[in-house]
C-alpha positions as CSV (number, residue, x, y, z in Angstrom):
1,M,-2.1,4.0,-15.4
2,S,-0.8,7.5,-14.4
3,N,-2.2,7.1,-10.9
4,T,-0.5,3.7,-10.6
5,K,2.8,5.2,-11.5
6,Y,2.4,8.0,-9.0
7,A,1.4,5.6,-6.3
8,R,4.3,3.4,-7.0
9,T,6.7,6.4,-6.9
10,I,5.3,7.8,-3.7
11,F,5.2,4.4,-2.0
12,G,8.7,3.4,-3.2
13,I,10.2,6.6,-2.0
14,S,8.4,6.4,1.3
15,I,9.5,2.8,2.0
16,L,13.1,3.6,0.9
17,A,13.1,6.6,3.2
18,L,11.6,4.6,6.1
19,G,14.3,1.9,5.8
20,I,17.2,4.4,5.6
21,H,15.8,6.6,8.4
22,H,15.6,3.7,10.8
23,C,19.0,2.2,9.8
24,M,20.7,5.6,10.3
25,H,18.9,6.5,13.5
26,D,18.9,3.1,15.3
27,Y,22.3,1.8,14.2
28,L,24.5,4.7,13.1
29,I,23.6,8.0,14.7
30,F,22.3,6.5,18.0
31,P,23.6,3.0,18.1
32,R,22.2,0.8,20.9
33,L,24.3,-1.1,23.2
34,P,24.1,-4.9,22.7
35,A,21.4,-6.3,25.0
36,V,22.5,-8.9,27.5
37,P,19.5,-11.3,27.1
38,F,19.7,-13.4,24.0
39,P,16.0,-12.8,22.9
40,A,16.6,-9.0,23.0
41,S,19.8,-9.3,21.0
42,L,18.0,-11.5,18.5
43,L,15.2,-8.9,18.2
44,L,17.8,-6.2,17.6
45,M,19.4,-8.2,14.8
46,G,16.0,-8.9,13.4
47,G,15.1,-5.2,13.4
48,F,18.3,-4.4,11.5
49,F,17.6,-7.1,8.9
50,Y,14.0,-5.8,8.6
51,H,14.9,-2.2,8.0
52,S,17.7,-3.2,5.6
53,A,15.1,-5.3,3.6
54,L,12.7,-2.3,3.6
55,T,15.5,-0.2,2.0
56,A,16.3,-2.8,-0.7
57,L,12.6,-3.5,-1.5
58,G,11.7,0.2,-1.6
59,A,14.6,0.8,-4.1
60,A,13.4,-2.2,-6.2
61,I,9.8,-0.9,-6.3
62,L,11.1,2.5,-7.3
63,F,13.8,1.7,-9.8
64,S,13.6,-2.0,-10.8
65,D,11.6,-3.4,-13.7
66,R,10.5,-6.2,-11.3
67,A,8.5,-3.8,-9.1
68,K,5.5,-6.2,-9.1
69,P,7.2,-9.1,-7.3
70,A,9.2,-6.7,-5.2
71,A,5.9,-5.1,-3.9
72,L,4.4,-8.5,-3.3
73,V,7.5,-9.7,-1.3
74,L,7.4,-6.5,0.7
75,G,3.7,-7.0,1.5
76,I,4.3,-10.6,2.7
77,F,7.5,-9.6,4.6
78,M,5.8,-6.7,6.5
79,T,2.8,-8.9,7.3
80,V,5.0,-11.6,8.8
81,W,6.9,-8.9,10.8
82,V,3.7,-7.4,12.1
83,F,2.4,-10.7,13.4
84,F,5.7,-11.9,14.9
85,R,7.0,-8.5,16.2
86,H,4.0,-6.4,17.1
87,F,1.0,-8.7,17.6
88,P,2.3,-10.5,20.7
89,I,3.0,-7.2,22.4
90,V,-0.4,-5.8,21.6
91,I,-2.1,-9.0,22.9
92,A,0.0,-8.7,26.1
93,D,-1.2,-5.0,26.6
94,I,-3.9,-3.9,24.2
95,T,-4.2,-0.6,26.0
96,D,-0.7,0.6,24.7
97,P,-1.7,3.2,22.0
98,A,1.8,3.5,20.6
99,E,2.2,-0.3,20.0
100,L,-1.3,-0.6,18.6
101,N,-0.6,2.3,16.2
102,A,2.7,0.7,15.2
103,M,1.0,-2.7,14.5
104,F,-1.7,-1.3,12.3
105,M,0.7,1.1,10.6
106,G,2.6,-2.0,9.6
107,L,-0.6,-3.6,8.3
108,A,-1.5,-0.4,6.4
109,A,1.9,-0.4,4.7
110,A,1.7,-4.2,4.0
111,G,-1.8,-3.6,2.5
112,S,-0.5,-0.8,0.4
113,A,2.3,-3.0,-0.9
114,L,-0.1,-5.8,-1.8
115,I,-2.5,-3.3,-3.6
116,I,0.4,-1.8,-5.6
117,S,1.7,-5.2,-6.5
118,A,-1.7,-6.2,-7.8
119,S,-2.1,-2.9,-9.7
120,I,1.1,-3.3,-11.7
121,P,0.5,-5.3,-14.9
122,G,2.5,-8.4,-15.9
123,R,5.3,-8.0,-18.4
124,S,3.9,-10.5,-20.8
125,E,0.6,-12.2,-21.7
126,F,1.7,-15.4,-20.0
127,A,2.7,-13.5,-16.8
128,R,-0.6,-11.6,-16.8
129,D,-2.6,-14.9,-17.1
130,F,-0.5,-16.7,-14.6
131,S,-0.6,-14.0,-11.9
132,F,-4.3,-13.1,-12.3
133,H,-5.6,-15.1,-9.3
134,K,-2.6,-14.2,-7.2
135,S,-3.1,-10.5,-7.9
136,R,-6.8,-10.8,-7.0
137,F,-6.0,-12.4,-3.7
138,A,-3.2,-9.8,-3.0
139,H,-5.6,-7.0,-3.9
140,T,-8.4,-8.3,-1.6
141,L,-6.0,-9.0,1.3
142,G,-4.5,-5.5,0.9
143,I,-8.0,-3.9,1.0
144,Y,-8.7,-5.7,4.3
145,F,-5.4,-4.7,5.8
146,F,-5.6,-1.1,4.7
147,G,-9.3,-0.6,5.5
148,T,-9.0,-2.1,9.0
149,A,-6.0,0.1,9.7
150,M,-8.0,3.2,8.8
151,L,-10.8,2.1,11.2
152,V,-8.3,1.7,14.1
153,F,-6.6,5.0,13.3
154,G,-10.0,6.7,13.3
155,A,-10.9,5.1,16.6
156,Q,-7.6,6.3,18.1
157,H,-8.2,9.8,16.9
158,L,-11.6,9.8,18.7
159,G,-10.3,8.1,21.8
160,Y,-7.2,10.3,22.1
161,A,-8.8,13.5,20.8
162,S,-7.1,15.6,23.5
163,F,-3.7,14.5,22.3
164,I,-4.6,14.9,18.6
165,A,-5.9,18.4,19.3
166,L,-2.4,19.4,20.6
167,L,-1.0,18.5,17.1
168,I,-3.3,21.0,15.3
169,P,-1.4,24.3,14.6
170,K,-2.5,27.0,16.9
171,W,-3.4,29.4,14.1
172,I,-6.2,27.0,13.0
173,P,-9.3,27.5,15.2
174,G,-11.3,24.7,16.6
175,N,-8.6,22.1,17.3
176,F,-10.9,19.6,19.0
177,F,-13.4,19.9,16.1
178,W,-10.6,19.0,13.6
179,A,-9.4,16.1,15.9
180,Y,-12.9,14.6,15.9
181,L,-13.6,15.3,12.2
182,T,-10.4,13.6,11.1
183,G,-11.2,10.6,13.3
184,I,-14.7,10.3,11.8
185,A,-13.2,10.7,8.3
186,L,-10.7,8.0,8.9
187,M,-13.4,5.6,10.1
188,A,-15.7,6.4,7.3
189,S,-13.0,5.8,4.7
190,G,-12.2,2.5,6.4
191,V,-15.8,1.3,6.2
192,S,-16.1,2.4,2.6
193,I,-12.9,0.6,1.6
194,L,-13.8,-2.6,3.5
195,C,-17.3,-2.6,2.0
196,E,-16.0,-1.6,-1.4
197,R,-18.7,1.1,-1.7
198,K,-17.5,4.3,-3.2
199,S,-14.0,3.1,-2.2
200,K,-12.3,4.9,-5.1
201,I,-13.5,8.4,-4.1
202,S,-13.0,7.5,-0.4
203,A,-9.4,6.5,-1.0
204,R,-8.8,9.7,-3.1
205,L,-10.3,11.9,-0.4
206,L,-8.2,10.0,2.2
207,G,-5.0,10.7,0.3
208,C,-5.9,14.4,0.0
209,M,-6.6,14.6,3.7
210,I,-3.3,13.0,4.8
211,A,-1.4,15.1,2.2
212,A,-3.0,18.2,3.9
213,W,-1.7,16.8,7.3
214,I,1.8,16.7,5.9
215,F,1.8,20.3,4.9
216,L,-0.2,21.7,7.9
217,V,1.1,19.5,10.7
218,H,4.2,17.5,10.0
219,I,6.4,19.9,8.0
220,P,5.8,22.9,10.4
221,R,6.7,20.6,13.4
222,L,9.8,19.4,11.6
223,V,10.9,23.0,10.8
224,E,10.6,23.7,14.5
225,H,12.3,20.4,15.6
226,P,14.3,19.1,12.6
227,A,16.0,16.4,14.7
228,D,12.8,14.9,16.0
229,H,13.0,11.2,15.1
230,L,9.4,10.4,15.8
231,E,8.2,13.4,13.7
232,W,10.2,12.2,10.7
233,N,8.8,8.7,11.2
234,S,5.3,10.1,11.3
235,L,5.8,12.1,8.1
236,I,7.2,9.1,6.2
237,Q,4.4,6.8,7.4
238,A,1.8,9.4,6.2
239,A,3.4,9.3,2.8
240,V,3.2,5.5,2.8
241,V,-0.5,5.7,3.4
242,I,-0.9,8.3,0.6
243,G,0.8,5.8,-1.8
244,G,-1.6,3.1,-0.8
245,A,-4.7,5.3,-1.0
246,L,-3.6,6.6,-4.5
247,A,-3.1,3.0,-5.7
248,L,-6.5,2.0,-4.3
249,S,-8.2,4.9,-6.0
250,N,-7.0,3.7,-9.4
251,A,-8.7,0.2,-9.4
252,S,-6.1,-1.8,-11.1
253,A,-6.6,-3.3,-14.5
254,T,-4.8,-6.5,-13.5
255,T,-7.2,-7.2,-10.7
256,G,-10.3,-6.9,-12.8
257,S,-11.7,-9.4,-15.2
258,K,-9.2,-11.1,-17.5
259,T,-9.1,-10.0,-21.1
260,I,-10.0,-12.9,-23.3
261,K,-9.2,-12.8,-27.0
262,P,-12.1,-13.8,-29.2
263,V,-11.6,-17.0,-31.1
264,S,-11.6,-16.3,-34.8
265,E,-14.0,-18.6,-36.6
266,P,-13.4,-19.7,-40.2
267,R,-15.3,-17.6,-42.7
268,P,-18.1,-19.6,-44.4
269,Q,-17.6,-20.7,-47.9
270,K,-19.2,-18.6,-50.6
271,I,-22.2,-20.3,-52.1
272,K,-23.2,-19.7,-55.7
273,K,-26.7,-18.6,-56.3
274,H,-27.4,-21.9,-58.1
275,G,-25.5,-25.1,-57.4
276,R,-22.8,-26.3,-55.0
277,P,-20.4,-24.1,-53.0
278,A,-17.6,-22.8,-55.1
279,E,-14.3,-24.7,-54.8
280,P,-11.2,-22.8,-53.8
281,A,-9.2,-21.6,-56.7
282,A,-6.2,-23.7,-55.7
283,K,-8.2,-26.9,-55.9
284,R,-9.8,-26.3,-59.3
285,P,-8.6,-28.6,-62.0
286,L,-6.4,-27.0,-64.7
287,K,-7.9,-27.0,-68.1
């Protein structure tokens, strides 16, 4: 259960930070002018609602005693947002790497939320029994979302290795080697998670690798450019994936087989060595 608590904490902080960051950057620090076309204005309003919901649900996962339903709602909400916001744009131009990355980052976050929801036990025996099949479905769907996203991220690392190599700190030799290695590692973890073969160790190693990126790549770049909105966004998204990987490495108890209490059978009556079974003391006639 310790890994589940850590995963819930890291994921909750990351989602909360993601919502606050986008609300502050998009609507407070650099507010956008109202778009003239109605669809664009509607999309802008939808984005504000979406990031506000991320902030509220991230806080609920982090602080509320109803973290399980909050994570489930977050997973469903992010899935709907991905398929209505990002999917049509990707279909229109599948060669856009930024939009493809944004879509599968949303799926990775949605999958992480579903996995974390399934890993949190119910508050009562009735709740555990009632939500068993729902947790199993959420866990399975989360695995598919998360594993597929890792496959796509790995393929992007290989396809855009020259760009990834530029992100490697100059003091680390072999930048192209590390770009290809991280791409292969991401794809290998995605295959392992999707096939559920050695998925625990794969998820644990994936979390360690992305944590290393945060300290070796993202934090030094933020120290150099502290006002870089995209770099802050990348760091927070990396933390989201770490939370999902940590939850996946802990194989939740609530998604396994249900615990069934053994039915207590009545003890057999004592039989005398000779004669009929002895009657209970309460039924013996008084002499």
